[in-house]
Each structure stands twice: as structure tokens, then as C-alpha cells.
N, CA, C, O and the ligand as a Tripos MOL2 file, in Angstrom:
@<TRIPOS>MOLECULE
protein
  265   263    67     0     0
PROTEIN
NO_CHARGES

@<TRIPOS>ATOM
      1 N          20.2590  134.6250  -53.3390 N.3       1 MET1
      2 CA         21.5570  134.9360  -52.8140 C.3       1 MET1
      3 C          22.2360  133.6980  -52.2900 C.2       1 MET1
      4 O          21.5550  132.7910  -51.8100 O.2       1 MET1
      5 N          23.5290  133.6200  -52.3610 N.am      2 ASN2
      6 CA         24.4490  132.5030  -51.7900 C.3       2 ASN2
      7 C          24.0940  132.4380  -50.4020 C.2       2 ASN2
      8 O          23.8050  133.4500  -49.7650 O.2       2 ASN2
      9 N          24.1060  131.1540  -49.8550 N.am      3 ILE3
     10 CA         23.7740  130.9660  -48.4500 C.3       3 ILE3
     11 C          24.8870  131.6360  -47.5740 C.2       3 ILE3
     12 O          24.5470  132.1500  -46.5090 O.2       3 ILE3
     13 N          26.1690  131.6580  -47.9570 N.am      4 PHE4
     14 CA         27.2330  132.1860  -47.2410 C.3       4 PHE4
     15 C          27.0290  133.6440  -47.2640 C.2       4 PHE4
     16 O          27.2680  134.3030  -46.2520 O.2       4 PHE4
     17 N          26.6160  134.1790  -48.3180 N.am      5 CYS5
     18 CA         26.5060  135.7010  -48.3370 C.3       5 CYS5
     19 C          25.3400  136.0540  -47.3810 C.2       5 CYS5
     20 O          25.4270  137.0830  -46.7110 O.2       5 CYS5
     21 N          24.3340  135.3110  -47.2890 N.am      6 ARG6
     22 CA         23.3400  135.4620  -46.4520 C.3       6 ARG6
     23 C          23.7720  135.6330  -44.9950 C.2       6 ARG6
     24 O          23.3880  136.5290  -44.2430 O.2       6 ARG6
     25 N          24.6660  134.6020  -44.6920 N.am      7 LEU7
     26 CA         25.2730  134.4120  -43.4010 C.3       7 LEU7
     27 C          26.2860  135.3840  -43.0090 C.2       7 LEU7
     28 O          26.2660  135.9300  -41.9060 O.2       7 LEU7
     29 N          27.1890  135.6130  -43.9150 N.am      8 PHE8
     30 CA         28.3880  136.4200  -43.4500 C.3       8 PHE8
     31 C          28.3760  137.7560  -44.4560 C.2       8 PHE8
     32 O          29.2590  138.6050  -44.3350 O.2       8 PHE8
     33 N          27.4870  137.8670  -45.2960 N.am      9 GLY9
     34 CA         27.6480  139.0970  -46.1160 C.3       9 GLY9
     35 C          28.4460  138.6960  -47.3590 C.2       9 GLY9
     36 O          29.1120  137.6710  -47.4990 O.2       9 GLY9
     37 N          28.2550  139.7210  -48.2660 N.am     10 HIS10
     38 CA         29.1020  139.5350  -49.5650 C.3      10 HIS10
     39 C          30.6180  139.6050  -49.3350 C.2      10 HIS10
     40 O          31.1060  140.2310  -48.3940 O.2      10 HIS10
     41 N          31.2810  138.9790  -50.1750 N.am     11 THR11
     42 CA         32.7560  139.0900  -50.2590 C.3      11 THR11
     43 C          33.1890  139.9630  -51.5550 C.2      11 THR11
     44 O          33.5430  139.5110  -52.6440 O.2      11 THR11
     45 N          33.0840  141.2390  -51.1970 N.am     12 TRP12
     46 CA         33.2960  142.1900  -52.4380 C.3      12 TRP12
     47 C          34.7670  142.2430  -52.8450 C.2      12 TRP12
     48 O          35.6720  142.2700  -52.0100 O.2      12 TRP12
     49 N          34.9540  142.2560  -54.0910 N.am     13 THR13
     50 CA         36.1920  142.5700  -54.8650 C.3      13 THR13
     51 C          36.0740  143.6530  -55.7390 C.2      13 THR13
     52 O          34.9770  143.9760  -56.1960 O.2      13 THR13
     53 N          37.3090  144.3550  -56.0610 N.am     14 HIS14
     54 CA         37.2150  145.3710  -57.0430 C.3      14 HIS14
     55 C          37.0400  144.7140  -58.5550 C.2      14 HIS14
     56 O          37.6140  143.6830  -58.9060 O.2      14 HIS14
     57 N          36.1940  145.4510  -59.3430 N.am     15 ARG15
     58 CA         36.2400  145.1230  -60.6790 C.3      15 ARG15
     59 C          36.3050  146.4460  -61.4610 C.2      15 ARG15
     60 O          35.7370  147.4730  -61.0900 O.2      15 ARG15
     61 N          37.0370  146.3310  -62.5600 N.am     16 THR16
     62 CA         37.0660  147.5440  -63.5960 C.3      16 THR16
     63 C          37.1790  146.9960  -64.9320 C.2      16 THR16
     64 O          37.5830  145.8520  -65.1430 O.2      16 THR16
     65 N          36.8390  147.7760  -65.7960 N.am     17 GLU17
     66 CA         36.9900  147.2500  -67.2750 C.3      17 GLU17
     67 C          38.4880  147.6180  -67.6140 C.2      17 GLU17
     68 O          38.9120  147.1160  -68.6550 O.2      17 GLU17
     69 N          39.2630  148.3330  -66.9710 N.am     18 ASN18
     70 CA         40.6200  148.4640  -67.2770 C.3      18 ASN18
     71 C          41.4400  147.9680  -66.0850 C.2      18 ASN18
     72 O          41.5930  148.6590  -65.0780 O.2      18 ASN18
     73 N          41.9520  146.7710  -66.2310 N.am     19 GLN19
     74 CA         42.6910  146.0180  -65.1730 C.3      19 GLN19
     75 C          44.0490  146.6890  -64.7720 C.2      19 GLN19
     76 O          44.6570  146.3150  -63.7690 O.2      19 GLN19
     77 N          44.4790  147.6330  -65.5390 N.am     20 LYS20
     78 CA         45.7480  148.3330  -65.3810 C.3      20 LYS20
     79 C          45.6070  149.5110  -64.2430 C.2      20 LYS20
     80 O          46.5320  150.0180  -63.6090 O.2      20 LYS20
     81 N          44.1850  149.8150  -64.1510 N.am     21 VAL21
     82 CA         43.9060  150.8860  -63.2540 C.3      21 VAL21
     83 C          44.0130  150.4760  -61.7190 C.2      21 VAL21
     84 O          43.5860  149.4020  -61.2970 O.2      21 VAL21
     85 N          44.5420  151.3090  -61.0360 N.am     22 SER22
     86 CA         44.7130  150.9720  -59.4660 C.3      22 SER22
     87 C          44.1080  152.0920  -58.7790 C.2      22 SER22
     88 O          44.2960  153.2440  -59.1700 O.2      22 SER22
     89 N          43.3430  151.7930  -57.7070 N.am     23 TRP23
     90 CA         42.6810  152.8190  -56.8280 C.3      23 TRP23
     91 C          43.5420  152.8390  -55.6260 C.2      23 TRP23
     92 O          44.0610  151.8250  -55.1600 O.2      23 TRP23
     93 N          43.6770  154.0510  -55.1320 N.am     24 ASN24
     94 CA         44.3850  154.4490  -53.9310 C.3      24 ASN24
     95 C          43.9200  155.5690  -53.2300 C.2      24 ASN24
     96 O          43.4560  156.4660  -53.9330 O.2      24 ASN24
     97 N          43.9310  155.7520  -51.9260 N.am     25 ALA25
     98 CA         43.5680  156.8450  -51.1480 C.3      25 ALA25
     99 C          44.6490  157.8280  -51.1080 C.2      25 ALA25
    100 O          45.8450  157.5400  -51.0560 O.2      25 ALA25
    101 N          44.0930  159.1570  -51.1390 N.am     26 GLY26
    102 CA         45.0750  160.1470  -51.1420 C.3      26 GLY26
    103 C          45.4910  160.4720  -49.7930 C.2      26 GLY26
    104 O          44.9760  159.9180  -48.8220 O.2      26 GLY26
    105 N          46.4980  161.4400  -49.6780 N.am     27 LYS27
    106 CA         47.1270  161.7260  -48.3760 C.3      27 LYS27
    107 C          46.0100  161.9950  -47.4250 C.2      27 LYS27
    108 O          46.0780  161.5030  -46.2980 O.2      27 LYS27
    109 N          45.0310  162.6980  -47.7540 N.am     28 ASP28
    110 CA         44.0610  163.2290  -46.7860 C.3      28 ASP28
    111 C          43.0870  161.9890  -46.3730 C.2      28 ASP28
    112 O          42.3250  162.0990  -45.4120 O.2      28 ASP28
    113 N          43.1580  160.7980  -47.1610 N.am     29 GLN29
    114 CA         42.3650  159.7090  -46.9580 C.3      29 GLN29
    115 C          40.8640  160.0270  -47.0400 C.2      29 GLN29
    116 O          40.0290  159.3030  -46.4980 O.2      29 GLN29
    117 N          40.5650  161.0680  -47.6940 N.am     30 ALA30
    118 CA         39.2120  161.5350  -47.8400 C.3      30 ALA30
    119 C          38.6630  161.2830  -49.3820 C.2      30 ALA30
    120 O          37.4850  161.4680  -49.6860 O.2      30 ALA30
    121 N          39.4780  160.9230  -50.1320 N.am     31 GLN31
    122 CA         39.0340  160.8280  -51.5460 C.3      31 GLN31
    123 C          39.8780  159.7040  -52.2260 C.2      31 GLN31
    124 O          41.0850  159.6030  -52.0050 O.2      31 GLN31
    125 N          39.2730  158.9530  -52.9700 N.am     32 LEU32
    126 CA         40.0650  157.9270  -53.8130 C.3      32 LEU32
    127 C          40.4950  158.6490  -55.2090 C.2      32 LEU32
    128 O          39.7730  159.4160  -55.8460 O.2      32 LEU32
    129 N          41.7010  158.2830  -55.5250 N.am     33 HIS33
    130 CA         42.3330  158.8250  -56.6730 C.3      33 HIS33
    131 C          42.5200  157.6740  -57.5780 C.2      33 HIS33
    132 O          42.8640  156.5850  -57.1170 O.2      33 HIS33
    133 N          42.3210  157.8450  -58.7970 N.am     34 ILE34
    134 CA         42.5090  156.9350  -59.8210 C.3      34 ILE34
    135 C          43.7210  157.2600  -60.6870 C.2      34 ILE34
    136 O          43.8350  158.3320  -61.2820 O.2      34 ILE34
    137 N          44.6330  156.2610  -60.7250 N.am     35 THR35
    138 CA         45.9520  156.4740  -61.3490 C.3      35 THR35
    139 C          45.9210  156.1540  -62.9620 C.2      35 THR35
    140 O          46.6920  155.3690  -63.5140 O.2      35 THR35
    141 N          44.9240  156.8810  -63.5900 N.am     36 SER36
    142 CA         44.8060  156.7590  -64.9690 C.3      36 SER36
    143 C          44.1770  157.9510  -65.4880 C.2      36 SER36
    144 O          43.4120  158.5980  -64.7720 O.2      36 SER36
    145 N          44.4490  158.3100  -66.7280 N.am     37 ASP37
    146 CA         43.7660  159.2980  -67.5000 C.3      37 ASP37
    147 C          42.3930  159.1390  -67.7860 C.2      37 ASP37
    148 O          41.5610  160.0430  -67.7100 O.2      37 ASP37
    149 N          42.1420  157.8130  -68.1620 N.am     38 ALA38
    150 CA         40.7090  157.3720  -68.4600 C.3      38 ALA38
    151 C          39.8550  157.3380  -67.4070 C.2      38 ALA38
    152 O          40.2860  157.3800  -66.2550 O.2      38 ALA38
    153 N          38.6220  157.2630  -67.6730 N.am     39 GLN39
    154 CA         37.5530  157.1870  -66.5100 C.3      39 GLN39
    155 C          36.7560  155.7410  -66.8770 C.2      39 GLN39
    156 O          35.6260  155.6980  -67.3640 O.2      39 GLN39
    157 N          37.4940  154.6980  -66.5750 N.am     40 PRO40
    158 CA         36.8540  153.3090  -66.8600 C.3      40 PRO40
    159 C          35.8140  153.1280  -65.7330 C.2      40 PRO40
    160 O          35.9220  153.6260  -64.6120 O.2      40 PRO40
    161 N          34.6700  152.2610  -66.2150 N.am     41 ARG41
    162 CA         33.7810  151.8360  -65.3300 C.3      41 ARG41
    163 C          34.3620  151.1190  -64.2300 C.2      41 ARG41
    164 O          35.3640  150.4370  -64.4450 O.2      41 ARG41
    165 N          33.8260  151.1880  -62.9910 N.am     42 PHE42
    166 CA         34.3870  150.6120  -61.7450 C.3      42 PHE42
    167 C          33.1310  150.1790  -60.9350 C.2      42 PHE42
    168 O          32.1180  150.8760  -60.8740 O.2      42 PHE42
    169 N          33.2720  148.9800  -60.3190 N.am     43 TRP43
    170 CA         32.1480  148.4800  -59.5700 C.3      43 TRP43
    171 C          32.7950  147.5160  -58.6540 C.2      43 TRP43
    172 O          33.9710  147.1890  -58.8120 O.2      43 TRP43
    173 N          31.9830  147.0080  -57.6080 N.am     44 LEU44
    174 CA         32.3750  145.8970  -56.8260 C.3      44 LEU44
    175 C          31.5830  144.7330  -57.2030 C.2      44 LEU44
    176 O          30.4730  144.9150  -57.7030 O.2      44 LEU44
    177 N          32.0720  143.4590  -57.0030 N.am     45 GLU45
    178 CA         31.4470  142.3860  -57.3590 C.3      45 GLU45
    179 C          31.8790  141.3440  -56.2240 C.2      45 GLU45
    180 O          33.0130  141.3000  -55.7460 O.2      45 GLU45
    181 N          30.7670  140.4740  -55.8440 N.am     46 CYS46
    182 CA         30.9210  139.4320  -54.7620 C.3      46 CYS46
    183 C          31.5990  138.2840  -55.4830 C.2      46 CYS46
    184 O          31.2230  137.9370  -56.6020 O.2      46 CYS46
    185 N          32.5630  137.7130  -54.8650 N.am     47 GLN47
    186 CA         33.2700  136.5410  -55.3360 C.3      47 GLN47
    187 C          32.3380  135.3600  -55.3170 C.2      47 GLN47
    188 O          32.3840  134.5150  -56.2110 O.2      47 GLN47
    189 N          31.5890  135.2970  -54.4260 N.am     48 ARG48
    190 CA         30.6640  134.0480  -54.2560 C.3      48 ARG48
    191 C          29.4000  133.9960  -55.2290 C.2      48 ARG48
    192 O          29.1490  133.1020  -56.0370 O.2      48 ARG48
    193 N          28.6870  135.1050  -54.9850 N.am     49 CYS49
    194 CA         27.4360  135.1650  -55.7630 C.3      49 CYS49
    195 C          27.3210  136.0550  -56.9630 C.2      49 CYS49
    196 O          26.2880  136.1470  -57.6260 O.2      49 CYS49
    197 N          28.5680  136.7840  -57.2410 N.am     50 SER50
    198 CA         28.5750  137.5740  -58.3690 C.3      50 SER50
    199 C          27.6010  138.8230  -58.2900 C.2      50 SER50
    200 O          27.3330  139.4670  -59.3040 O.2      50 SER50
    201 N          27.1150  139.1180  -57.1160 N.am     51 GLU51
    202 CA         26.1760  140.1350  -57.0720 C.3      51 GLU51
    203 C          27.0320  141.4220  -57.2990 C.2      51 GLU51
    204 O          28.1940  141.4820  -56.8950 O.2      51 GLU51
    205 N          26.4460  142.4110  -57.9350 N.am     52 ARG52
    206 CA         27.2700  143.6270  -58.2680 C.3      52 ARG52
    207 C          26.8200  144.8090  -57.4360 C.2      52 ARG52
    208 O          25.6470  144.8710  -57.0670 O.2      52 ARG52
    209 N          27.7060  145.7580  -57.1200 N.am     53 ASN53
    210 CA         27.4870  146.9160  -56.4920 C.3      53 ASN53
    211 C          28.0060  148.0710  -57.5020 C.2      53 ASN53
    212 O          29.1940  148.3930  -57.5390 O.2      53 ASN53
    213 N          27.1030  148.6100  -58.2420 N.am     54 GLU54
    214 CA         27.6080  149.4380  -59.3380 C.3      54 GLU54
    215 C          28.0630  150.8370  -58.8510 C.2      54 GLU54
    216 O          28.7950  151.5640  -59.5230 O.2      54 GLU54
    217 N          27.5910  151.1460  -57.6700 N.am     55 ALA55
    218 CA         28.0160  152.5410  -57.1480 C.3      55 ALA55
    219 C          28.3830  152.3620  -55.8020 C.2      55 ALA55
    220 O          27.5780  152.6870  -54.9290 O.2      55 ALA55
    221 N          29.5850  151.8480  -55.4750 N.am     56 PRO56
    222 CA         29.9460  151.6400  -54.1370 C.3      56 PRO56
    223 C          30.2690  152.9630  -53.4410 C.2      56 PRO56
    224 O          30.8540  153.8800  -54.0180 O.2      56 PRO56
    225 N          29.8810  153.0100  -52.2430 N.am     57 THR57
    226 CA         30.3590  154.1160  -51.4430 C.3      57 THR57
    227 C          31.8990  154.1760  -51.0690 C.2      57 THR57
    228 O          32.5400  153.1340  -51.2070 O.2      57 THR57
    229 N          32.4600  155.1700  -50.6640 N.am     58 ARG58
    230 CA         33.8010  155.3160  -50.4110 C.3      58 ARG58
    231 C          34.1890  154.3060  -49.1910 C.2      58 ARG58
    232 O          35.2190  153.6300  -49.1820 O.2      58 ARG58
    233 N          33.2640  154.3090  -48.2270 N.am     59 ASP59
    234 CA         33.4560  153.2890  -47.0010 C.3      59 ASP59
    235 C          33.4510  151.8800  -47.5510 C.2      59 ASP59
    236 O          34.2690  151.0740  -47.1080 O.2      59 ASP59
    237 N          32.6870  151.5690  -48.3770 N.am     60 GLN60
    238 CA         32.5560  150.2480  -48.9730 C.3      60 GLN60
    239 C          33.8030  149.8290  -49.5270 C.2      60 GLN60
    240 O          34.3340  148.7520  -49.2540 O.2      60 GLN60
    241 N          34.3190  150.7750  -50.3890 N.am     61 VAL61
    242 CA         35.7210  150.4450  -51.0360 C.3      61 VAL61
    243 C          36.8300  150.2940  -49.9920 C.2      61 VAL61
    244 O          37.7120  149.4400  -50.0840 O.2      61 VAL61
    245 N          36.7310  151.1680  -49.0060 N.am     62 ARG62
    246 CA         37.8930  151.3290  -48.0800 C.3      62 ARG62
    247 C          37.8910  149.9230  -47.3320 C.2      62 ARG62
    248 O          38.9480  149.3640  -47.0370 O.2      62 ARG62
    249 N          36.6870  149.4050  -47.0550 N.am     63 ARG63
    250 CA         36.6060  148.1230  -46.2230 C.3      63 ARG63
    251 C          37.2780  147.0720  -46.9240 C.2      63 ARG63
    252 O          37.8240  146.2110  -46.2340 O.2      63 ARG63
    253 N          37.3430  146.9800  -48.2760 N.am     64 ILE64
    254 CA         37.9390  146.0000  -49.0660 C.3      64 ILE64
    255 C          39.4000  146.1360  -48.9950 C.2      64 ILE64
    256 O          40.1180  145.1460  -48.8610 O.2      64 ILE64
    257 N          39.8760  147.3650  -49.0850 N.am     65 ASN65
    258 CA         41.3430  147.7850  -49.0880 C.3      65 ASN65
    259 C          42.0550  147.1860  -47.8260 C.2      65 ASN65
    260 O          43.2270  146.8080  -47.8380 O.2      65 ASN65
    261 N          41.1830  147.1390  -46.6830 N.am     66 ASN66
    262 CA         41.7880  146.9460  -45.3810 C.3      66 ASN66
    263 C          41.9260  145.3930  -45.1180 C.2      66 ASN66
    264 O          42.4170  144.9870  -44.0650 O.2      66 ASN66
    265 ZN         27.6080  137.6310  -52.4050 Zn       67 ZN67
@<TRIPOS>BOND
     1     1     2 1
     2     2     3 1
     3     3     4 2
     4     3     5 am
     5     5     6 1
     6     6     7 1
     7     7     8 2
     8     7     9 am
     9     9    10 1
    10    10    11 1
    11    11    12 2
    12    11    13 am
    13    13    14 1
    14    14    15 1
    15    15    16 2
    16    15    17 am
    17    17    18 1
    18    18    19 1
    19    19    20 2
    20    19    21 am
    21    21    22 1
    22    22    23 1
    23    23    24 2
    24    23    25 am
    25    25    26 1
    26    26    27 1
    27    27    28 2
    28    27    29 am
    29    29    30 1
    30    30    31 1
    31    31    32 2
    32    31    33 am
    33    33    34 1
    34    34    35 1
    35    35    36 2
    36    35    37 am
    37    37    38 1
    38    38    39 1
    39    39    40 2
    40    39    41 am
    41    41    42 1
    42    42    43 1
    43    43    44 2
    44    43    45 am
    45    45    46 1
    46    46    47 1
    47    47    48 2
    48    47    49 am
    49    49    50 1
    50    50    51 1
    51    51    52 2
    52    51    53 am
    53    53    54 1
    54    54    55 1
    55    55    56 2
    56    55    57 am
    57    57    58 1
    58    58    59 1
    59    59    60 2
    60    59    61 am
    61    61    62 1
    62    62    63 1
    63    63    64 2
    64    63    65 am
    65    65    66 1
    66    66    67 1
    67    67    68 2
    68    67    69 am
    69    69    70 1
    70    70    71 1
    71    71    72 2
    72    71    73 am
    73    73    74 1
    74    74    75 1
    75    75    76 2
    76    75    77 am
    77    77    78 1
    78    78    79 1
    79    79    80 2
    80    79    81 am
    81    81    82 1
    82    82    83 1
    83    83    84 2
    84    83    85 am
    85    85    86 1
    86    86    87 1
    87    87    88 2
    88    87    89 am
    89    89    90 1
    90    90    91 1
    91    91    92 2
    92    91    93 am
    93    93    94 1
    94    94    95 1
    95    95    96 2
    96    95    97 am
    97    97    98 1
    98    98    99 1
    99    99   100 2
   100    99   101 am
   101   101   102 1
   102   102   103 1
   103   103   104 2
   104   103   105 am
   105   105   106 1
   106   106   107 1
   107   107   108 2
   108   107   109 am
   109   109   110 1
   110   110   111 1
   111   111   112 2
   112   111   113 am
   113   113   114 1
   114   114   115 1
   115   115   116 2
   116   115   117 am
   117   117   118 1
   118   118   119 1
   119   119   120 2
   120   119   121 am
   121   121   122 1
   122   122   123 1
   123   123   124 2
   124   123   125 am
   125   125   126 1
   126   126   127 1
   127   127   128 2
   128   127   129 am
   129   129   130 1
   130   130   131 1
   131   131   132 2
   132   131   133 am
   133   133   134 1
   134   134   135 1
   135   135   136 2
   136   135   137 am
   137   137   138 1
   138   138   139 1
   139   139   140 2
   140   139   141 am
   141   141   142 1
   142   142   143 1
   143   143   144 2
   144   143   145 am
   145   145   146 1
   146   146   147 1
   147   147   148 2
   148   147   149 am
   149   149   150 1
   150   150   151 1
   151   151   152 2
   152   151   153 am
   153   153   154 1
   154   154   155 1
   155   155   156 2
   156   155   157 am
   157   157   158 1
   158   158   159 1
   159   159   160 2
   160   159   161 am
   161   161   162 1
   162   162   163 1
   163   163   164 2
   164   163   165 am
   165   165   166 1
   166   166   167 1
   167   167   168 2
   168   167   169 am
   169   169   170 1
   170   170   171 1
   171   171   172 2
   172   171   173 am
   173   173   174 1
   174   174   175 1
   175   175   176 2
   176   175   177 am
   177   177   178 1
   178   178   179 1
   179   179   180 2
   180   179   181 am
   181   181   182 1
   182   182   183 1
   183   183   184 2
   184   183   185 am
   185   185   186 1
   186   186   187 1
   187   187   188 2
   188   187   189 am
   189   189   190 1
   190   190   191 1
   191   191   192 2
   192   191   193 am
   193   193   194 1
   194   194   195 1
   195   195   196 2
   196   195   197 am
   197   197   198 1
   198   198   199 1
   199   199   200 2
   200   199   201 am
   201   201   202 1
   202   202   203 1
   203   203   204 2
   204   203   205 am
   205   205   206 1
   206   206   207 1
   207   207   208 2
   208   207   209 am
   209   209   210 1
   210   210   211 1
   211   211   212 2
   212   211   213 am
   213   213   214 1
   214   214   215 1
   215   215   216 2
   216   215   217 am
   217   217   218 1
   218   218   219 1
   219   219   220 2
   220   219   221 am
   221   221   222 1
   222   222   223 1
   223   223   224 2
   224   223   225 am
   225   225   226 1
   226   226   227 1
   227   227   228 2
   228   227   229 am
   229   229   230 1
   230   230   231 1
   231   231   232 2
   232   231   233 am
   233   233   234 1
   234   234   235 1
   235   235   236 2
   236   235   237 am
   237   237   238 1
   238   238   239 1
   239   239   240 2
   240   239   241 am
   241   241   242 1
   242   242   243 1
   243   243   244 2
   244   243   245 am
   245   245   246 1
   246   246   247 1
   247   247   248 2
   248   247   249 am
   249   249   250 1
   250   250   251 1
   251   251   252 2
   252   251   253 am
   253   253   254 1
   254   254   255 1
   255   255   256 2
   256   255   257 am
   257   257   258 1
   258   258   259 1
   259   259   260 2
   260   259   261 am
   261   261   262 1
   262   262   263 1
   263   263   264 2
@<TRIPOS>SUBSTRUCTURE
     1 MET1         2 RESIDUE 1 A MET
     2 ASN2         6 RESIDUE 1 A ASN
     3 ILE3        10 RESIDUE 1 A ILE
     4 PHE4        14 RESIDUE 1 A PHE
     5 CYS5        18 RESIDUE 1 A CYS
     6 ARG6        22 RESIDUE 1 A ARG
     7 LEU7        26 RESIDUE 1 A LEU
     8 PHE8        30 RESIDUE 1 A PHE
     9 GLY9        34 RESIDUE 1 A GLY
    10 HIS10       38 RESIDUE 1 A HIS
    11 THR11       42 RESIDUE 1 A THR
    12 TRP12       46 RESIDUE 1 A TRP
    13 THR13       50 RESIDUE 1 A THR
    14 HIS14       54 RESIDUE 1 A HIS
    15 ARG15       58 RESIDUE 1 A ARG
    16 THR16       62 RESIDUE 1 A THR
    17 GLU17       66 RESIDUE 1 A GLU
    18 ASN18       70 RESIDUE 1 A ASN
    19 GLN19       74 RESIDUE 1 A GLN
    20 LYS20       78 RESIDUE 1 A LYS
    21 VAL21       82 RESIDUE 1 A VAL
    22 SER22       86 RESIDUE 1 A SER
    23 TRP23       90 RESIDUE 1 A TRP
    24 ASN24       94 RESIDUE 1 A ASN
    25 ALA25       98 RESIDUE 1 A ALA
    26 GLY26      102 RESIDUE 1 A GLY
    27 LYS27      106 RESIDUE 1 A LYS
    28 ASP28      110 RESIDUE 1 A ASP
    29 GLN29      114 RESIDUE 1 A GLN
    30 ALA30      118 RESIDUE 1 A ALA
    31 GLN31      122 RESIDUE 1 A GLN
    32 LEU32      126 RESIDUE 1 A LEU
    33 HIS33      130 RESIDUE 1 A HIS
    34 ILE34      134 RESIDUE 1 A ILE
    35 THR35      138 RESIDUE 1 A THR
    36 SER36      142 RESIDUE 1 A SER
    37 ASP37      146 RESIDUE 1 A ASP
    38 ALA38      150 RESIDUE 1 A ALA
    39 GLN39      154 RESIDUE 1 A GLN
    40 PRO40      158 RESIDUE 1 A PRO
    41 ARG41      162 RESIDUE 1 A ARG
    42 PHE42      166 RESIDUE 1 A PHE
    43 TRP43      170 RESIDUE 1 A TRP
    44 LEU44      174 RESIDUE 1 A LEU
    45 GLU45      178 RESIDUE 1 A GLU
    46 CYS46      182 RESIDUE 1 A CYS
    47 GLN47      186 RESIDUE 1 A GLN
    48 ARG48      190 RESIDUE 1 A ARG
    49 CYS49      194 RESIDUE 1 A CYS
    50 SER50      198 RESIDUE 1 A SER
    51 GLU51      202 RESIDUE 1 A GLU
    52 ARG52      206 RESIDUE 1 A ARG
    53 ASN53      210 RESIDUE 1 A ASN
    54 GLU54      214 RESIDUE 1 A GLU
    55 ALA55      218 RESIDUE 1 A ALA
    56 PRO56      222 RESIDUE 1 A PRO
    57 THR57      226 RESIDUE 1 A THR
    58 ARG58      230 RESIDUE 1 A ARG
    59 ASP59      234 RESIDUE 1 A ASP
    60 GLN60      238 RESIDUE 1 A GLN
    61 VAL61      242 RESIDUE 1 A VAL
    62 ARG62      246 RESIDUE 1 A ARG
    63 ARG63      250 RESIDUE 1 A ARG
    64 ILE64      254 RESIDUE 1 A ILE
    65 ASN65      258 RESIDUE 1 A ASN
    66 ASN66      262 RESIDUE 1 A ASN
    67 ZN67       265 GROUP 0 **** ****
């Protein structure tokens, strides 16, 4: 693991196979909606060490958006 990740935690970014897809929270803020018909693979990846989170929770995704 990258030393900075060890100290500060990972710097997650959105990754998806379809770059045109955008994620956004619905009015209720309780669910993420995907603005695409397809169901592309989606994951989080650390900018520094490239560690992947293949199944991020809604809270993890929301933390990045903020
Ligand atoms: Zn990292």
C-alpha cells in the first residue's frame, strides 16, 4: 500500500467501463440512479495506489461526490 494511503486513506475516484455514464443521487438521496440504459461495470479506484473497491457502498460513493 502507498505510504500516503496508509497515513491518509485512499483517494477514491469513480471508474466505469462506460465513461459516458454519470451517477447521481435521486430526490430522496436514498438511492443512486444511473443515467444509462446499460448496466456497465462500476467500481472505485484509488488515484495513488490503484487499489480497487469493486463493490462500494452507497456511503463510500457519496463521500467522493462531496
Ligand atoms: Zn490508495
